[in-house]
N, C-alpha and C positions, 0 to 999 in steps of 0.2 A: 427606527433602529439607529444605534450609535454607529458612526463610521469606523470606530475602533472597538469592536466587541471585546469585552473582557480586558479592555485597556487598563483599567484601574488595578488589575492584578499583575500587570506585567512591568518589567523593568524598562527603563528608557531604551536600552538596546533592543529588547524584544519588541517594543512598539515600533522602533525604526525598521526592524526586520519585517514586521507585518505590513507596514506602509510600503516598503520596497517591493515585497512580493505582490501586494495588492495592485500597485501600479504596473508591474510586469504582466500580471494576469489581464488587467483591463486593456493594456496596449498591444500585447503580443498574442494572447490566447483567445480571449472572448471574440474578437472579430473573425476568427477562422474556425471556431469550435464546431459550428454546424457543418462546415465543409469536411472536416476530418471525421466527424461522426458518420456522415453519409458515404464517404469514400473508403472508410476503414484504413486509411493510409497511416503509416507510422511517422510521427512528427520529428524526424531527424533534425530539421533546421531549428525548430523551437527548443529542442533539447540542447543543441549547441548554444543557443542564446541563453538558456537557463544556466548553463555551466559558467557563463561569463559573470553571472550574479551569485555564484556559489550556491545554487539551488539544487544541484545534482549531488546526491550523497553528502548532505551538509554536516553529518556527524563524523565524517572522516577526520582524524586528528590533523592539526595544522602541519605537523612535520611530514605528512604524506600528501600535502597539497590541498587538504580540505579546509572547511570553515571551522571545524571543531565545535559545532553547536551542541548545546546541552539538549536534553530530551524534550523539554517544553518548547524551546526555540525551533527545533526540527518539526515538532507537531504543528506549530504555527505556520511554518512553510507549507506543510502538507495541506493544512486546512485552507489556506489561501489559494493554493494551486487548484484544489478541487472546487473551491468556490468559483474560480474562473471557468473551469470545465473539468469534470471528473475524468473523462477519457484521456485528455492530454495530461492532466495532473497525474494520473496513474502511470502514463508512459514515462514521465519525468521521474517519478518516485521509484519506479521499478529498477532504475539504474542505481546501483549502490544501495539496494534495499537494506533495511536495518539488520536483517539476519546475516547477510553476507559480510557487511561491514563489521559486525560483532565477531563473527567467526574468524575473519582474517586478522582483525586487530588484537583479539584476545588469544587466539590459538595458532594463527598462521605463522610460518617462518618469516623472517625479516625480508627475504627475497620476494616473497609473495606480496607483501605490503608495498615494497619499493617498486615492484614491476607493475602491479595492477591498480592499486588504489588511486594513484595520481592520474592514471589514464582514465579511470572511471569518473573521477571528479571533473576532469576536463572534457568529458564526453568523447575522448579519443577511443575509448573502448566501452562496450556494453557488456553487462554481466547478467547472469541468471542463477537461480538455485533450483536444483532438481531433487525434490523429496517425494512428492505424491506420485502414485502409480495408478494404472487403470482400476486395480482392485483394492488399493490402499490409499485413502485420503486422510481421514482423522486417525486411522490406525497406523501411525508411523512405525511402530515396532514390528508391523507385519510386512514391511517392504520386502520384495523378492529380488531386487537387483543384487548382483554379486560382484565382489572384487577379490581376485586371487593373486597371490604373490608369485612372480615368476622371475627368479634371479633378482635383479635390481629394478624391476618394474612391477607395476600393478596392471592386471588385465580386468577391465570393467565390462560387464554385460548387464543389460536391463532395459526396461521400457518405462519411461517416465511420462506423466500426464499432467495437463493443466500447468505448463511451465511458462510463467511470465517471462517475456523477452527471449524465449527459446529460439525463435527464428533469426534474431538480430544479435544475439550474444556472441562475444568474442571469447568469453571464458564462462564456465559454469561450475558451480559447486555441486557435486554429485554425492548423494548419500547411498551407500551400498552395504550389504552384509559382508563382513569379513570373517564372521563366525556364525554361520547359518543356524546353528543349533542353540545359540545363546539369546535369541529374542532381541529385546532392545539393548542388551549388553554386548551385542556383537555387531554394531553398526559403526561404520567409519565414514569420514567425509574426505573428498578428493577435489583438488582444483584441476579442472580439465579444460584446456584450450579447445575451442570448437573446431579448430582446423586439424585436429587429430583424425587419422583414418579411423572410420567406423562410427563417427558421430553424425547423426542425421536428425533433422527437425522437420516436422510436417505441420503446416499452419492449421490452426483452429479458427476459422473465420465466422462461424455462425453463432457468435455470442449475442446474448440479449442486449448487453450494454458495453460501456467502456471500449468503444470500437477503435479508438486511436491507440489503445494499448495492445501490445503483441502477446499472443498466446500460442502455444505449440505442444505437440506431443514429441518427445525426444527419444530416439533409439540409440543405445550404446552397444555396439556389436564388436566384441573383442578389442575394445579401445585400450591402448597401452599408454601409460604415463609413468615417468620416473618415480622411484620410491619417495623422493622428497616432495612429491605433490600431495602426500597425505597431510591433512590439516589436523594439527594437534597429535594426540595419541591414538593408536589403533583401538577400535572398539569403544571409543568414548563419545562419538558424535551425537548419539541420542541425548546425552546429558548436556552437551554444548547447545544443541537445538532447543531443549527445554529452557535453558537459561536465556536464550535470545527471544523467546516468545513474548515477553513483556513489552519489549520495544516494538515488535511487530503489531501487537494488539493496540498499543497506543497509536501507531501509525494509522490503522484502520479506523479507529475511533475518530481521529482527526479528519480522515477522508469523509466519514459520515457527517461530521459537524459542518464541514465545508459545503457539502452537497445540500444539507438542510438550509444553511444560510442563503445559498443561491436560490433555492426554491422559495424561501420566505421573501427575499428581496423581489423576486419576480411576481409573487402573488400580491404584494403590497402595491407595486407599480401598476399591475393590471387592474386591481380593484379600484384604484384612484382614477384610472382612465376610462374604464368600461362603464357605460351608462345603460341602465334599464329603468323603465318607468320614469324617465326624465330626471334621473339622478345617478351619480356614481354608485356602483354596487358596494363601495366602501361605506356608504351610509346605512346599509342594511345590517341589522344586529346579527343576523345569521352569519354573514361574512366576517363581521368584526370579531365574533366569538371564535370562528375558525382560525383567523389570523392570530388572535390572542393565544390560543392553544398551541399553534405552530411556534410562536415566539417563545412561549414557556418551555417547550421541548428543546428548542435550540439552545436557550440559555442554560438549562439544567444539564444538557449533554456537554456543553462546553465547560461548565464548571467541573463536572466529573472528569472530563478529559484532562484539564489542567491539574486537578488534584492528583490524578493517577500519574501524570507525567512527572510531577514533582516528587512523588513517592518513588518512582523508578529511578530518577536521577540521584536521589539521596539514599537509596538502599533501604527504604522503609520496609519493615517486616510485613506489611500488608500490601506491598507493591504488586505482587502477582494477583491477589484478589481484586485490588482496585483497578488494575489494567483490564481484567476480565469484565468487571462491572461496567467500566467506561465503554468497552467495546460492545458488550451486549446491549446496553441502553442506547448508545448512539446509533448503532446499526438498525435496531428495531424501530427506533423513532424516526430514523431517516426515511424508511419506507413509508411510514405514516405521514410524515410532513410533506414528502414529495407527492403523495397521493392527494393530500389536502390541497396542495398547490394546483394540481390538475382540476380539482373540484371548483376552486375559485375561478379558474379560467373557463369552466364549462366545456362546451364543445371545442373551443379553441385550444384547450389543453390536451385534447386527444390526437392532435396532429402535430407534425414537426415544425410548423410555422413558429411556434413558441418553444423556448428551451425547457419548459417544465416536463414535457414528454420525455426528453432525453434524461433529465435528472431522475425521473421515476425509474427508468430502465437501469441507469447507472448505479443508483443507490442499492439495488437489490443484491449486488455481489458482496456488499459489506457484511451481510448476515452469514456468508459462507466461508470466505477465505480467512486465513490466519486463525482458524478454529471456528466452527459453526456456532450459532447461538446456543445450541444444545451442549456443545463442549464447554462453552463459557459457563453455563449453569452448573455443569459438573465441577468445574474448577472452583467456582464460588462456594458451592455447597460443601465441597471437600475441605476448603479452608475453614468454613464455619463449624462443620460437624466433626 
């Protein structure tokens, strides 16, 4: 495999970004990945280090302290972080996740950007987005959280579920109904500091994978915020959220590609070292074919990711469709490729002594969040039909 996958498609700056993140991952993440997976600890120190390399919220505009990366460059960052370790890569990426950056940059008041974006970029503050609820995941329009106006304040009540960074966030973007009878036309978004009275987070620790990433259930009980904490216009947040999904799906596709690449690298290394019948198992055609299929899936998924990222960046009419295609294909193939990596390892792949067991568990989430595979099929078919 090339040390710079997809390098011929990238600019000199993007190749330099890839190399920089690769070295950061090899030096700072890979040596401790197993430890964080076992302990379920949140990698505050590594996130602080990542911030020094502009790897936290890299799409934040330069004027607010960010690197101002384009969509493809940010996807490369995500890909390489997840190649180093999906769990720690997810923890880094959840800070200044693309949806929050988009909402604040495009629709937030200037004070929101000045107060929070630079802190997130520098890892001085952690953020989260609270959309999903116990009874409403894919059905965003059905959320039941409420926000009511009381003088010059909003009062927020609701229960949010599966919130990345919920336990560590200093500020959270909360989606709530401001017109309960209007369906998706009655949803608004609010910027809520988590030190407000009535905000509570309960850890979700029994995850299958991405153990270093934080996950919580969040409760908002009569939480009051000033009226200027409304993001954009009242009752418009559903539309803002739909606009942001392309970036989010590119991000998850990049996560899947990075995990696939890591699994492929591990399978190649093991196949060349492991001997059976007095020869490396890499000499057996069955193993060669398996690795060839893995490599094919990785390269196709990466090509689709880069094509979709370019489409999103340039406002291509097919951007939404291509982002869903990239997310669907990459996430589905990530589960297959990590499964094949375990097969190449045999019994050794079934225990945590080798990282492929971790990659297999971590890959599975990419088929679920930022829109399940089934939702991606709906989006693709809708655009075609």
